[in-house]
N, C-alpha and C positions, 0 to 999 in steps of 0.2 A: 258718387256720394259727395254731398256738399260739406265742405269743411267749415267748422265754426271759426269765426274770426277771433283770434286770441285777444284782441283788444276790446271785444264787444262787452266783456264784463266790466271793463274800466269805464265805458261810456256811461254818462249819466242817464238813469232811467227816470220814469215818471216821479217816483218818490224822492229821488235825489234832487231833481229839478224843483219839486215842490218844497223840499226842505230849504233850499236856497231862497226861494221866493218868500217863504214864511219866516226866514231868519233863524232857522235851527241849524246847528253845526253838523248834524248827521241825519240820514234817512231813518235811522232806527227809532226815532221819536214816534213814527206812525205805528210801530208795533205796540208800543205802550199805549198809544191812543186807542187802538182797537181793543186791547185788553181792558182798559178802563171803561170804554163804552159798553162792553159786554158784561163786565162783572162789578163795576162801580166800587172798586176797592179802596180808593184814596178819597178822603173827604176833607172839607175845610177844617183847619186846626190840627190836622194829623202831624205826627212826627214820623219822618220817613228816612230810611237809610238806603242809599244807592251805592251798590258795590260795583266797582269797575266803571266809574261814572264818566270817564273821559270819552269824548270831548265835551260833554255837558248837555247833550240834547234831552236826556231823560231828566236831568236836574232842572232844566229850564221849564219843561212841561209840568213836572211835579210841583215846582214852586208855585205855579199858577193854580194848580188843583188845591193845594193846602192853604193858599192865601197867606197874608202877612202874619196871621196868628199861628201859623204852622211852623214846623222846624224841619229843615231838610239838610241832611249831611251826606256828602259824597266822599267815597274813598277810591283812590286809584294810585298806581305807581307813577302814572304820567300826570303832569300838571294840566290844569284846566284853565284855558285863557278866555273862555266865554264870559261875558259880563252877566252877572247873576244878581238877583235881589238880595237885600240885606239879611233875610232870614235863611239864606243858603250858605253853608260852610263846606269847604272842600279840604280834605286831608290827604297828604301824600304818604301813604302807608301800604304795607304788604298785606293783602287780605288773607293770604294763607297763614301768615304769622299770627294775625289777630284772631283767626279761628281757633287757634290753640291757646289763646290767652283772653278769655272772655272778660275778665276783670279790666284788663287794659283797654279792650275794645269799648266796654261800657263807659269807662272814664273819658275816653277820647270823644265819644259822640254825645255824651251828656245824659246817659241813662236809657230808660225804656223807649221803644218806638212802636208805632202802630203798623208799620209796613217795612219789610225788607225787600228790596228789588235787586236783582242781579242780571245784568246783560253781559257778564264776563264771557270771553271766548279765548281759547288757547291759541298760541301760534300754531297754525296748521302745517302738517307735514305732507298731506296728500294721501296718507295711509289712514283709511277710515277707522280701523280699530284703535290705532294710536291716538288719533284726534279725539275719538269718542272717549277714550280712557282719560285723556287730559281734561276734557270737558267735564267728565264725571267728578274729577278731583276738585275742580273749581266749584262745581255745584254742591259738592259735599261740604266744602269750606263755607259757602254761603248759607247752607242749611244749618250748620253748627252755630253760626252767628245768629241766625234767625231763632233757633231754639233757645238760645241764651238771652236774647234781648227783646223779643216780641212780648207785648202785653197780651193777656188772655183775650182771645178773639181777634188777634192781629192776623195780618195776611203776608203771604210770601209769593214772589214771582221770580222764577229762575229759568234762564235759558240753558238748555243742555242739548248735546248732540245725541241722537239716537244711536245706541250701540249695545254691547253686551251687558253693561251695567245699568241700562235705562230703567228696566223694571224694578231693580233693587232700589234705585233712587226714588221712583214713584211710590214704592211700598213704604219707604221711610217717611216720605211726606204724608202719606195717608195715616201713618201711626201718630204723627205729631199735630195733625189738623183735623177739624171736623169734616172737611170736604176737600177733595183734590180734583183738579181739572187739568186736562192736557189740551193745549191750544196752539195752533199754528196760524199766526196772523196772515192775512192776504198780502200784506206788504213784505213778507219774507221772500227772499229770492227763491225762485222755483227750484234751483239746483241745490239749495241749502238743506242740510240735514238737521238744522236746529229746530227745537221745539220748546215751548214754554210750559213748565210745570208750575201750577198755581195751587198754593195751599190757602184755604179760607177757614178762619176760625181757629187760631192757635189754642190747643187744649190746655 
């Protein structure tokens, strides 16, 4: 039986190499590109909130989608060193805490937004049920923020790990949005359990 090289996952794949060539700080940008190409969620002039924004790949791509007339705000516990356009602002804050204080969150980001994006992922343990539960907690925090800050008709994109709470999470998105889609981009690593839940049309 052939053993998998433990270093293979660390070796740059096609999307990692492409990200370097196109001057993006992470391969995750191509996941959002696929979602945008399929659903056309973000438009010129939109206000967008990016939760768990470090290292800044989604911010950079979203800033181009909104254009200079848009407003993009990123939140992460880690600083973002990527050079970003003037209409992008990055805050060093705890998303979990902001989810419990919507008034503070609204004041920090400057009011209503048209889209809430979350590519947040927990520190993994290797235990699927534990990792899925942690991912659900992050997704729930992102959804709470989306429910409090999205304009009517707004959109929500959230990465979650499939697990015991997945259907409950999808059900809540369905209750808050006119449409709900479940999508796994081709650029997601094959071994990954992550899936994107997309809410379209905030009720």
